[in-house]
C-alpha positions in Angstrom: -56.0 -74.1 -54.9 -55.2 -71.5 -57.2 -52.7 -68.9 -56.4 -53.5 -65.5 -55.5 -51.8 -62.0 -54.9 -52.8 -58.6 -53.5 -51.9 -55.6 -55.1 -51.3 -52.3 -52.7 -51.5 -48.8 -53.9 -50.7 -45.9 -51.5 -53.6 -43.8 -53.8 -57.1 -45.5 -54.7 -57.6 -48.9 -56.0 -58.3 -50.6 -58.5 -55.0 -49.6 -60.2 -55.9 -51.1 -63.6 -53.4 -48.7 -65.5 -50.6 -50.6 -63.4 -52.3 -54.0 -63.6 -52.6 -53.6 -67.4 -48.8 -53.1 -67.7 -48.3 -56.4 -65.5 -51.1 -58.4 -66.9 -49.5 -60.7 -69.7 -46.6 -61.4 -67.0 -48.9 -62.6 -64.3 -50.8 -64.6 -66.3 -53.8 -66.2 -64.9 -53.1 -65.4 -61.0 -56.1 -64.2 -59.2 -55.6 -60.4 -58.2 -57.1 -58.7 -55.2 -56.6 -54.9 -54.5 -56.6 -52.6 -51.9 -55.8 -48.4 -51.7 -54.6 -46.8 -48.5 -57.2 -44.0 -49.6 -60.1 -46.3 -50.5 -63.2 -44.7 -49.1 -61.8 -41.4 -48.3 -63.2 -38.0 -49.8 -61.3 -34.8 -50.9 -61.0 -33.3 -47.4 -59.7 -36.6 -45.8 -57.2 -37.0 -48.5 -56.1 -33.3 -47.9 -55.1 -34.1 -44.5 -52.7 -36.7 -45.8 -50.6 -34.3 -47.6 -47.2 -33.9 -47.1 -45.4 -31.3 -44.8 -42.2 -29.8 -44.2 -39.7 -33.0 -43.9 -42.0 -35.3 -44.8 -41.2 -38.3 -47.3 -43.3 -37.5 -50.4 -45.3 -40.0 -52.3 -47.0 -39.7 -55.6 -50.0 -41.7 -56.6 -53.5 -41.4 -58.2 -57.0 -41.4 -57.5 -59.5 -43.6 -59.1 -60.5 -40.9 -61.4 -56.9 -40.7 -62.7 -56.2 -37.4 -60.7 -52.4 -37.2 -59.1 -52.3 -36.9 -55.5 -49.2 -36.1 -53.3 -49.0 -37.8 -49.9 -46.8 -38.0 -46.7 -45.4 -41.5 -46.3 -45.7 -41.5 -42.6 -49.7 -40.8 -42.7 -50.4 -43.1 -45.4 -48.4 -46.1 -44.1 -50.9 -47.1 -41.2 -53.8 -47.1 -43.7 -51.6 -49.3 -46.0 -50.8 -51.9 -43.2 -54.8 -52.0 -42.9 -54.9 -53.2 -46.6 -52.3 -56.0 -45.6 -54.3 -57.3 -42.5 -57.7 -57.3 -44.7 -56.0 -59.6 -47.4 -53.4 -61.5 -45.5 -55.5 -64.6 -45.2 -56.5 -64.6 -48.7 -53.5 -64.3 -50.8 -50.2 -66.0 -51.4 -48.0 -62.9 -52.1 -48.1 -58.8 -51.8 -47.4 -56.5 -54.5 -46.7 -53.0 -53.3 -47.7 -50.6 -56.3 -45.1 -47.8 -55.1 -41.5 -47.7 -55.2 -41.0 -45.6 -52.1 -39.2 -47.2 -49.2 -42.6 -47.6 -46.9 -40.4 -48.9 -44.0 -42.3 -50.3 -41.3 -45.0 -52.3 -43.5 -45.4 -55.6 -42.6 -47.0 -59.2 -43.4 -47.2 -62.7 -42.5 -47.1 -63.1 -46.3 -44.4 -62.5 -48.7 -44.1 -59.0 -49.8 -42.4 -57.3 -52.8 -41.3 -53.8 -53.0 -40.4 -52.7 -56.4 -38.1 -49.7 -55.2 -35.8 -52.2 -53.4 -35.9 -54.7 -56.3 -34.9 -52.0 -58.7 -31.8 -51.1 -56.6 -30.6 -54.6 -56.4 -30.9 -55.0 -60.1 -29.3 -51.6 -60.8 -26.5 -52.3 -58.3 -25.7 -55.7 -60.1 -25.0 -53.9 -63.3 -22.5 -51.8 -61.7 -23.2 -48.4 -63.0 -20.7 -45.4 -62.9 -23.7 -43.2 -63.4 -27.3 -43.9 -62.7 -30.4 -42.0 -64.2 -33.3 -41.8 -62.2 -36.8 -40.7 -63.2 -39.1 -39.5 -60.4 -42.6 -38.1 -60.4 -42.1 -35.3 -58.4 -39.5 -32.2 -57.8 -39.8 -32.5 -54.2 -38.3 -35.9 -54.2 -35.2 -35.2 -56.3 -32.7 -34.7 -53.3 -33.9 -37.9 -51.6 -33.8 -39.8 -54.6 -30.2 -38.7 -55.4 -29.2 -39.5 -51.8 -30.9 -42.9 -52.2 -29.4 -43.9 -55.3 -25.7 -42.8 -54.2 -25.7 -46.2 -52.4 -26.0 -47.8 -55.8 -23.3 -45.7 -58.2 -21.1 -43.1 -57.5 -22.9 -40.4 -59.6 -26.8 -39.8 -59.8 -28.8 -37.9 -62.4 -32.4 -37.1 -61.4 -35.2 -36.0 -63.4 -38.7 -35.4 -62.1 -41.6 -36.0 -64.5 -45.0 -37.2 -63.4 -46.3 -40.2 -65.2 -49.9 -38.8 -64.3 -49.8 -35.2 -65.5 -46.4 -34.7 -67.4 -46.1 -37.3 -69.8 -45.4 -34.8 -72.6 -42.1 -34.1 -70.9 -40.6 -37.6 -70.7 -38.7 -37.4 -74.0 -37.0 -34.1 -73.0 -36.3 -35.6 -69.4 -34.9 -38.6 -71.2 -32.6 -36.4 -73.4 -31.2 -34.8 -70.4 -30.4 -38.2 -68.9 -28.7 -39.1 -72.3 -26.5 -36.1 -72.3 -25.7 -36.9 -68.6 -24.2 -40.2 -70.1 -26.0 -42.5 -67.6 -25.1 -46.2 -67.7 -28.8 -47.2 -66.8 -32.0 -45.6 -66.4 -34.4 -46.3 -63.3 -38.0 -45.3 -63.8 -38.6 -45.2 -60.3 -42.4 -44.9 -60.0 -45.1 -47.6 -60.3 -47.2 -45.1 -62.7 -44.5 -45.1 -65.5 -45.7 -47.7 -68.4 -44.0 -49.4 -71.3 -45.1 -46.7 -73.7 -43.1 -44.1 -71.5 -40.3 -46.9 -71.3 -39.9 -47.0 -75.0 -39.6 -43.1 -75.4 -37.0 -43.1 -72.7 -35.2 -46.0 -74.5 -35.2 -44.1 -77.7 -33.3 -41.3 -76.3 -30.6 -43.2 -73.9 -28.4 -46.0 -75.0 -28.5 -48.0 -71.8 -30.8 -50.6 -70.2 -34.2 -48.7 -69.0 -35.7 -50.4 -65.9 -39.4 -50.1 -65.7 -40.9 -50.7 -61.9 -44.1 -52.3 -63.1 -42.8 -54.9 -65.2 -39.7 -55.4 -63.2 -42.1 -56.1 -60.3 -44.4 -58.4 -62.4 -41.6 -60.6 -63.7 -40.1 -61.2 -60.1 -43.9 -62.1 -58.9 -44.4 -64.5 -61.8 -41.1 -66.0 -61.1 -42.0 -66.7 -57.4 -45.5 -68.1 -57.9 -44.4 -70.2 -60.8 
């Protein structure tokens, strides 16, 4: 029987933008998709917005609109996606670099944020540069990445609404003298990575393609 994987988004499916970045790496594997916001209208989505103290997730709707969500409110809906597809697939890909602690499956599940941290840790950087989608995430990202390197430089630039600012954010990371740059959102693209790479003389880790390469290794 052919292998299949499920791609889970905290926004709305399908996330063909992300799967387009992964496609040539995943080959002919069948992909099912599910989103935490599937079937919801604007009022229901607004009720999932982050409040004070909430961990902020940034994703997109089916029409490409950016949306910001409270992790604690999205998690139960994402868990329903897991349960609905668990019997049909061999592997889950979480299309979000957030921690999403508590998300569970009887099938293997790959979290790109955890993978990125382990790869960056293996490089032994003195200073890591992090790109994150929202200013509200900056301090949490700084804390998270201090477990990987003694110095962290974080720049907020959304892959969905601020593409034009990618080059200037990368230039600031270059001036900060980072040893590796982590593009810490699944929505960043290979084109964006190329813009960062042009500015920074250091390895650049892209969440989508890193996740796809690990998935391909597991399924091969």
